[in-house]
C-alpha positions as CSV (number, residue, x, y, z in Angstrom):
1,M,-11.3,32.5,-31.6
2,S,-12.5,29.0,-30.8
3,R,-13.0,28.0,-27.2
4,D,-10.1,25.6,-27.5
5,N,-7.8,28.6,-27.9
6,V,-9.3,30.7,-25.1
7,R,-7.0,31.1,-22.1
8,L,-8.8,30.8,-18.8
9,R,-7.7,32.9,-15.9
10,R,-6.2,31.0,-13.0
11,V,-9.0,31.8,-10.6
12,V,-11.5,30.4,-13.1
13,L,-9.4,27.2,-13.5
14,E,-9.3,26.8,-9.8
15,R,-13.1,27.2,-9.5
16,L,-13.7,24.7,-12.4
17,I,-11.6,22.1,-10.6
18,R,-13.5,22.7,-7.4
19,Y,-16.8,22.1,-9.3
20,Y,-15.4,19.0,-10.9
21,R,-14.2,17.5,-7.7
22,Y,-17.4,18.2,-5.9
23,L,-19.6,16.8,-8.6
24,A,-17.4,13.7,-9.1
25,E,-17.5,12.9,-5.4
26,L,-21.2,13.7,-5.1
27,Y,-22.0,11.5,-8.1
28,A,-20.0,8.6,-6.7
29,R,-22.0,8.7,-3.5
30,Q,-25.4,9.5,-5.0
31,P,-25.8,9.5,-8.8
32,L,-27.9,12.5,-10.0
33,D,-28.8,13.8,-13.5
34,T,-28.8,17.5,-13.0
35,I,-27.7,20.3,-10.6
36,T,-28.6,24.0,-10.5
37,S,-26.0,26.7,-10.3
38,A,-27.6,27.8,-7.0
39,K,-27.2,24.4,-5.4
40,L,-23.6,24.0,-6.6
41,G,-22.7,27.5,-5.6
42,A,-24.2,27.1,-2.1
43,A,-22.2,23.9,-1.6
44,L,-18.9,25.6,-2.5
45,D,-19.6,29.1,-1.2
46,V,-19.6,30.6,-4.8
47,D,-22.3,32.9,-6.1
48,A,-24.7,31.2,-8.5
49,S,-24.1,33.9,-11.1
50,Q,-20.3,33.2,-10.9
51,V,-21.0,29.5,-11.4
52,R,-23.0,30.3,-14.6
53,K,-20.2,32.6,-15.9
54,D,-17.6,30.0,-15.3
55,F,-19.6,27.3,-17.0
56,G,-20.3,29.7,-19.9
57,A,-16.5,30.2,-20.3
58,V,-16.2,26.5,-21.2
59,G,-19.3,26.4,-23.4
60,L,-21.8,25.0,-20.9
61,S,-25.4,26.2,-20.8
62,G,-28.1,25.2,-18.4
63,V,-31.9,25.0,-18.6
64,S,-33.9,27.4,-16.5
65,R,-35.2,25.8,-13.2
66,V,-33.6,22.5,-14.2
67,G,-29.9,23.3,-14.2
68,Y,-27.0,21.5,-15.8
69,Q,-26.5,17.9,-16.8
70,V,-24.0,16.6,-14.3
71,C,-22.2,14.2,-16.7
72,E,-22.0,16.9,-19.3
73,V,-20.5,19.3,-16.8
74,C,-17.8,16.8,-15.8
75,R,-17.0,15.8,-19.4
76,T,-16.8,19.4,-20.5
77,I,-14.5,20.4,-17.6
78,R,-12.3,17.4,-18.2
79,T,-11.9,18.4,-21.8
80,A,-11.4,22.1,-21.1
81,L,-8.7,21.4,-18.5
82,G,-7.0,18.7,-20.5
83,F,-7.8,15.8,-18.2
84,D,-8.9,13.8,-21.2
85,R,-5.4,13.8,-22.6
86,P,-2.9,11.6,-20.8
87,Y,0.5,13.2,-20.0
88,T,3.6,11.8,-18.4
89,G,5.6,13.0,-15.4
90,V,8.7,12.3,-13.4
91,L,9.2,13.0,-9.7
92,V,12.5,14.2,-8.4
93,G,13.2,14.0,-4.7
94,V,12.0,10.8,-3.0
95,G,11.7,12.1,0.6
96,H,8.6,11.9,2.7
97,L,6.5,14.1,0.4
98,G,7.9,12.5,-2.7
99,N,7.1,9.1,-1.3
100,A,3.5,10.2,-0.6
101,L,3.0,11.5,-4.1
102,L,4.4,8.4,-5.7
103,N,1.9,6.3,-3.7
104,Y,-1.1,8.6,-4.5
105,A,-3.6,6.8,-6.7
106,G,-5.6,9.8,-7.8
107,F,-3.4,11.3,-10.5
108,D,-4.8,9.2,-13.2
109,R,-8.2,10.9,-12.8
110,Y,-6.6,14.1,-13.9
111,G,-4.6,12.6,-16.8
112,L,-1.2,12.5,-15.1
113,K,0.9,9.3,-15.2
114,I,4.1,9.3,-13.2
115,V,6.6,7.1,-15.1
116,G,9.9,7.8,-13.3
117,A,11.3,8.6,-9.8
118,F,14.7,10.1,-9.2
119,D,16.9,11.0,-6.3
120,G,20.5,12.1,-5.7
121,D,20.9,10.0,-2.5
122,R,22.7,6.8,-3.5
123,A,21.0,5.0,-0.6
124,K,17.6,5.5,-2.2
125,V,18.6,4.6,-5.7
126,G,17.2,1.1,-6.5
127,A,14.4,1.3,-3.9
128,V,10.9,0.6,-5.1
129,V,8.4,3.3,-4.1
130,G,4.8,3.4,-5.3
131,G,5.7,0.8,-8.0
132,H,8.6,2.9,-9.3
133,T,12.3,2.0,-9.0
134,V,14.2,5.1,-7.9
135,Q,16.9,6.1,-10.4
136,S,19.8,8.4,-10.0
137,V,19.4,12.1,-11.0
138,H,22.5,11.5,-13.2
139,H,20.0,9.7,-15.6
140,L,17.2,12.3,-15.3
141,K,17.9,14.4,-18.4
142,A,18.4,11.4,-20.7
143,F,15.2,9.8,-19.4
144,I,13.2,12.9,-20.1
145,E,14.6,13.2,-23.6
146,A,14.0,9.5,-24.3
147,N,10.4,9.4,-23.0
148,G,9.1,12.9,-24.0
149,I,8.2,13.7,-20.4
150,D,5.6,16.5,-20.1
151,V,5.9,17.5,-16.4
152,A,8.6,17.3,-13.7
153,I,7.5,17.2,-10.0
154,L,10.1,18.7,-7.7
155,T,10.1,17.7,-4.0
156,T,13.7,18.4,-3.2
157,P,15.7,20.5,-0.8
158,V,15.6,24.2,-1.8
159,E,19.4,24.4,-2.4
160,V,19.2,22.0,-5.3
161,A,15.8,23.0,-6.7
162,Q,17.0,25.6,-9.3
163,G,19.7,23.4,-10.7
164,L,17.3,20.5,-11.1
165,A,14.8,22.9,-12.7
166,D,17.4,23.9,-15.2
167,L,18.2,20.3,-15.9
168,V,14.6,19.2,-16.6
169,V,14.0,22.2,-18.8
170,A,17.2,21.3,-20.7
171,G,15.7,17.9,-21.2
172,G,12.6,19.3,-22.8
173,V,10.1,19.6,-19.9
174,K,7.6,22.5,-20.4
175,T,5.8,22.2,-17.0
176,I,7.3,22.0,-13.5
177,W,5.2,21.3,-10.4
178,N,7.3,22.8,-7.7
179,F,6.9,21.7,-4.1
180,T,10.1,23.3,-2.9
181,P,9.9,26.5,-0.8
182,T,11.5,28.7,-3.5
183,R,10.4,30.5,-6.7
184,L,12.0,28.9,-9.7
185,L,13.4,30.9,-12.6
186,V,12.3,29.3,-15.9
187,P,12.0,30.4,-19.5
188,K,8.9,32.2,-20.6
189,D,7.6,29.1,-22.5
190,V,7.8,26.9,-19.3
191,L,5.2,26.9,-16.6
192,A,6.3,26.5,-13.0
193,R,3.5,25.9,-10.6
194,N,4.6,26.7,-7.1
195,E,3.0,25.0,-4.2
196,H,4.0,26.9,-1.1
197,I,3.0,25.3,2.3
198,S,3.7,28.7,3.9
199,V,0.8,30.2,1.9
200,G,-1.6,27.6,3.3
201,L,-0.3,28.2,6.8
202,A,-0.7,32.0,6.4
203,Q,-4.4,31.4,5.4
204,I,-4.9,29.2,8.4
205,A,-3.3,31.7,10.8
206,Y,-5.4,34.6,9.3
207,H,-8.6,32.6,9.7
208,L,-7.8,31.7,13.3
209,K,-7.0,35.3,14.0
210,A,-10.4,36.4,12.6
211,A,-12.2,33.6,14.4
212,N,-10.6,34.5,17.8
213,G,-11.9,38.1,17.3
214,A,-11.3,40.2,20.4
215,R,-9.8,37.3,22.4
216,A,-6.4,38.1,23.8
217,P,-3.8,36.5,21.6
218,K,-1.3,34.0,23.0
219,R,2.1,35.5,23.7
220,A,4.3,34.6,20.7
221,E,7.7,33.2,21.1
222,P,10.4,35.8,20.2
223,D,11.7,35.2,16.6
224,K,15.3,34.3,16.9
225,N,15.8,34.9,13.2
226,G,14.6,38.5,13.2
227,C,11.5,40.1,11.9
228,C,11.6,38.5,8.5
229,A,12.9,35.0,9.0
230,P,13.7,33.0,5.8
231,S,11.3,30.1,5.0
232,P,12.6,26.8,6.2
233,S,12.8,23.8,3.9
234,T,9.3,22.3,3.3
235,P,8.6,19.7,6.0
236,G,9.0,16.2,4.7
237,V,10.7,17.0,1.4
238,A,14.3,16.9,2.4
239,S,15.6,13.9,0.7
240,G,19.3,14.1,1.3
241,M,20.0,15.0,-2.4
242,A,23.4,16.3,-3.3
243,A,23.7,18.9,-6.1
244,T,24.4,16.9,-9.2
245,S,24.6,17.5,-12.9
246,A,23.7,15.4,-15.9
247,D,26.5,13.1,-17.2
């Protein structure tokens, strides 16, 4: 099996992107020719042997006591992760988070070009956000079909997320980047990447608990919703969208 057909595990993918981001930012500040696995691992709190394994998984090999060519590492990771192949996306839900993503200038570095923005709120349709004229979700499926869109970014209220996921899948999208606080049900051949803010908050809370050690915890406010309260809508993503269907 060629390396192009090897499926990398998610944890490996996440480490590779960390290596790439660190090296790209380091190179921008202070160009360097080589870096050792020990130095890279120390900077990112990853064991040097793990760095070498991850690099080996994408065909990189270093030189003893010299390390790896930085530019070769960046090029190889870009190719392995698909950053060298441009792909198009649409964003659905132009609330606070959607607005921020539309104005983010860093997606091009990873191959993503957002070409359309959609919302169900009539008051937002026609507005220009991040250089994109917001369109009605009534035109979403037709736009996806006409433009061969690769990925849909969902930043909508949770109550309309599944319906919109079904809509973009029906249009031909094979990847959904989901920022809504719910797990989407999609066909097996569709990838739904879920970004849950609650997971990040849980990691922060756990770290603070460990850092506080034996210190007496602050008295928590009683949970009015019971012991297992449902997740609220993600802050900043509510866009006033009404549930809609394609025309």
